[in-house]
C-alpha positions in Angstrom: -89.2 -16.2 140.7 -91.6 -18.5 142.6 -90.7 -18.4 146.4 -88.2 -21.0 147.4 -88.1 -22.8 143.9 -85.2 -22.5 141.5 -84.4 -24.1 138.2 -80.9 -25.4 137.2 -80.3 -25.4 133.5 -77.3 -26.6 131.4 -76.3 -26.7 127.7 -76.3 -30.3 126.6 -76.3 -32.5 123.6 -73.2 -30.7 122.3 -71.6 -33.8 120.7 -71.4 -35.1 117.2 -71.1 -38.7 116.0 -68.9 -40.7 118.4 -67.5 -37.5 120.0 -69.1 -36.0 123.1 -68.4 -32.6 124.6 -69.5 -33.4 128.2 -70.9 -36.0 130.5 -74.6 -35.3 129.8 -75.8 -38.3 131.7 -74.2 -37.2 134.9 -75.3 -33.6 134.4 -78.9 -34.7 133.9 -78.9 -36.2 137.3 -78.3 -32.8 138.8 -80.1 -30.1 136.7 -83.8 -29.7 136.1 -83.8 -28.2 132.6 -81.7 -29.0 129.5 -80.8 -26.7 126.6 -80.2 -29.2 123.8 -78.1 -28.3 120.8 -80.1 -28.5 117.6 -77.5 -29.6 115.0 -76.0 -26.3 114.0 -73.1 -25.4 116.4 -73.2 -29.0 117.7 -75.4 -32.0 117.8 -76.7 -34.4 115.2 -80.1 -36.3 115.0 -78.8 -39.3 117.1 -77.3 -37.1 119.7 -80.3 -34.9 119.8 -82.7 -37.8 120.2 -80.5 -39.5 122.8 -80.3 -36.4 124.9 -84.0 -35.8 124.7 -84.6 -39.4 125.9 -82.1 -39.1 128.7 -83.8 -35.8 129.8 -87.2 -37.6 129.8 -85.7 -40.4 131.9 -84.5 -38.0 134.5 -87.6 -35.7 134.5 -85.6 -32.8 133.1 -87.4 -30.2 131.0 -86.1 -30.2 127.3 -85.4 -27.0 125.4 -83.7 -25.8 122.3 -80.2 -24.4 122.3 -79.9 -22.5 119.1 -76.6 -21.4 117.6 -74.7 -20.4 114.5 -74.0 -23.2 111.9 -70.3 -23.2 112.8 -69.2 -26.6 114.1 -65.5 -25.9 113.7 -65.8 -22.8 115.9 -68.4 -24.4 118.2 -70.7 -21.4 117.5 -68.4 -19.0 119.3 -67.4 -17.0 116.2 -69.5 -14.2 114.9 -71.2 -14.9 111.6 -72.5 -12.0 109.5 -75.9 -13.3 108.5 -78.9 -11.3 107.3 -81.9 -11.0 109.6 -84.0 -13.3 107.5 -81.3 -15.9 107.6 -81.2 -15.6 111.4 -85.0 -16.0 111.6 -85.0 -19.1 109.4 -82.0 -20.6 111.1 -83.9 -20.3 114.4 -87.1 -21.8 113.0 -85.2 -24.7 111.4 -83.4 -25.7 114.6 -86.6 -25.4 116.7 -88.4 -27.5 114.1 -85.8 -30.3 114.1 -85.6 -30.7 117.9 -89.4 -30.4 118.3 -90.0 -33.1 115.8 -87.7 -35.5 117.7 -89.3 -34.5 121.0 -92.7 -35.2 119.5 -91.6 -38.6 118.3 -90.7 -39.4 121.9 -94.0 -38.2 123.2 -92.9 -34.9 124.7 -92.7 -31.2 123.8 -90.1 -28.5 124.2 -90.6 -26.2 127.1 -88.1 -23.4 126.3 -85.4 -22.0 124.0 -82.2 -20.0 124.3 -79.3 -18.9 122.1 -75.7 -20.2 122.2 -72.3 -18.6 122.0 -71.7 -15.7 119.6 -75.4 -15.7 118.5 -76.5 -15.3 122.1 -73.9 -12.6 122.8 -75.2 -10.7 119.7 -78.8 -10.9 120.9 -77.8 -9.3 124.2 -76.7 -6.1 122.5 -78.2 -5.9 119.0 -81.9 -4.9 119.3 -82.7 -5.8 115.7 -81.2 -9.3 116.1 -83.0 -9.7 119.4 -86.3 -8.7 117.8 -85.9 -11.2 115.0 -84.7 -14.1 117.1 -87.3 -13.7 119.7 -89.9 -13.2 117.1 -88.9 -16.5 115.4 -89.3 -18.4 118.7 -92.7 -16.8 119.4 -94.0 -17.6 115.9 -92.9 -21.2 116.2 -94.5 -21.7 119.6 -95.7 -18.7 121.8 -95.9 -21.1 124.8 -92.1 -21.6 124.8 -90.2 -19.8 127.5 -87.1 -17.8 126.7 -84.2 -18.5 129.0 -81.9 -15.4 128.9 -79.8 -13.0 130.9 -81.7 -10.0 132.4 -80.5 -6.5 131.5 -80.1 -7.5 127.8 -81.8 -6.6 124.6 -83.0 -10.2 124.2 -84.7 -10.3 127.6 -86.3 -6.9 126.9 -87.6 -8.2 123.6 -89.0 -11.4 125.1 -91.1 -9.3 127.5 -92.1 -6.9 124.8 -93.3 -9.7 122.6 -95.1 -11.6 125.4 -92.8 -14.6 125.7 -92.4 -15.9 129.2 -88.9 -14.8 130.3 -86.9 -17.1 132.5 -84.0 -15.0 133.9 -80.8 -17.0 134.0 -77.9 -16.4 136.4 -74.3 -17.5 135.7 -72.7 -18.3 139.1 -69.2 -18.8 137.7 -69.0 -15.6 135.5 -68.4 -12.0 136.4 -70.8 -9.2 135.6 -70.3 -5.5 134.7 -72.0 -2.8 136.9 -74.8 -2.5 134.3 -75.7 -6.1 134.8 -74.3 -7.5 131.6 -71.9 -10.4 131.5 -68.1 -9.7 131.4 -66.3 -11.1 128.3 -64.2 -14.1 128.9 -61.3 -12.0 127.6 -61.5 -9.8 130.7 -59.3 -10.9 133.6 -61.3 -12.3 136.4 -64.4 -12.9 134.2 -64.4 -16.7 135.0 -64.7 -17.6 138.6 -63.0 -20.8 139.7 -63.3 -20.6 143.5 -65.9 -22.9 144.9 -66.4 -20.7 148.0 -67.0 -17.6 145.8 -69.5 -19.5 143.7 -71.4 -20.5 146.9 -71.3 -16.9 148.1 -72.6 -15.6 144.9 -75.5 -18.1 144.8 -76.4 -17.3 148.4 -76.5 -13.6 147.7 -78.5 -13.8 144.5 -81.1 -16.1 146.0 -81.5 -14.3 149.3 -80.9 -10.7 148.3 -81.4 -10.6 144.5 -78.0 -9.0 144.0 -74.6 -9.8 142.6 -71.2 -8.2 143.2 -70.0 -6.8 139.9 -66.4 -7.1 138.7 -65.7 -3.6 140.0 -67.1 -4.3 143.4 -70.4 -2.6 143.0 -73.7 -4.2 144.0 -76.0 -5.0 141.1 -79.7 -6.0 141.2 -80.0 -9.5 139.6 -83.4 -11.1 139.3 -83.1 -14.9 138.9 -85.4 -17.8 138.0 -82.7 -20.3 136.9 -79.0 -20.9 137.4 -77.0 -21.9 134.3 -74.4 -24.6 134.9 -71.7 -24.9 132.2 -71.3 -28.6 131.1 -68.1 -28.2 129.1 -65.6 -26.8 131.6 -63.1 -28.7 133.8 -64.8 -29.9 136.9 -68.3 -29.2 135.6 -70.0 -32.1 137.4 -68.4 -31.3 140.7 -69.4 -27.6 140.3 -72.9 -28.6 139.4 -73.1 -30.8 142.5 -71.9 -27.9 144.6 -74.4 -25.5 143.1 -77.3 -27.9 143.8 -76.2 -28.6 147.3 -75.9 -24.9 148.0 -79.4 -23.9 146.7 -80.9 -26.8 148.7 -79.0 -25.8 151.8 -80.4 -22.3 151.5 -83.8 -23.8 151.4 -84.7 -23.8 147.8 -86.3 -26.7 145.8 -84.9 -27.5 142.4 -87.6 -27.8 139.8 -88.0 -27.5 136.0 -88.7 -24.3 134.2 -92.4 -25.2 133.9 -92.8 -24.6 137.6 -90.4 -21.8 138.4 -91.4 -18.5 136.9 
């Protein structure tokens, strides 16, 4: 992590037609990088293009948020796909968003994986190898935004992709540094004071308090802010204020790692 600079990223463009998941416009006034849904778990060409244009207006770095083709389940249900299917699914989504970005005179800066697909890439090394390999073959200059202590992060470093280590301020971690499932009691943190404390600790000490009370090393280049939860904008504003009060500058992925 570059000294005193931190990225704030959020998953955006997760609407379809007239329906919108979150207040993307308000979130884009706060974050510095946007992970934009590519038409699989959410998004359509109009939503994708509009979100890219909004990101450009606000000086926010655009990236691809790649997920399972499961609109009904919002990409949060595991799909049993072959490795080649996962590779081509990744390439297709990258290609679609990159084409729209190019039409607007910009380029993608990063990619990450959504929901159940992302969770699988954390623990399945074959899946991680194929997904990261697809991103690298599409554009080796793309950064991979992912959680440290996971198979996907390890694979990004092995394959030479730039790894942007993302921290979830409102989610609990296990002692091994992996994310606690939402099914685990206490896995989602709602207290604003606790979120502030966690951000302060991870930025000044590089550690996080695990769900069992142990202290875990947690390198961080970017903080993920969920856009689809109750009070998301207020939490995002709190997180930005907190990192700035600590003395960090918020800047896009291209200048942080």
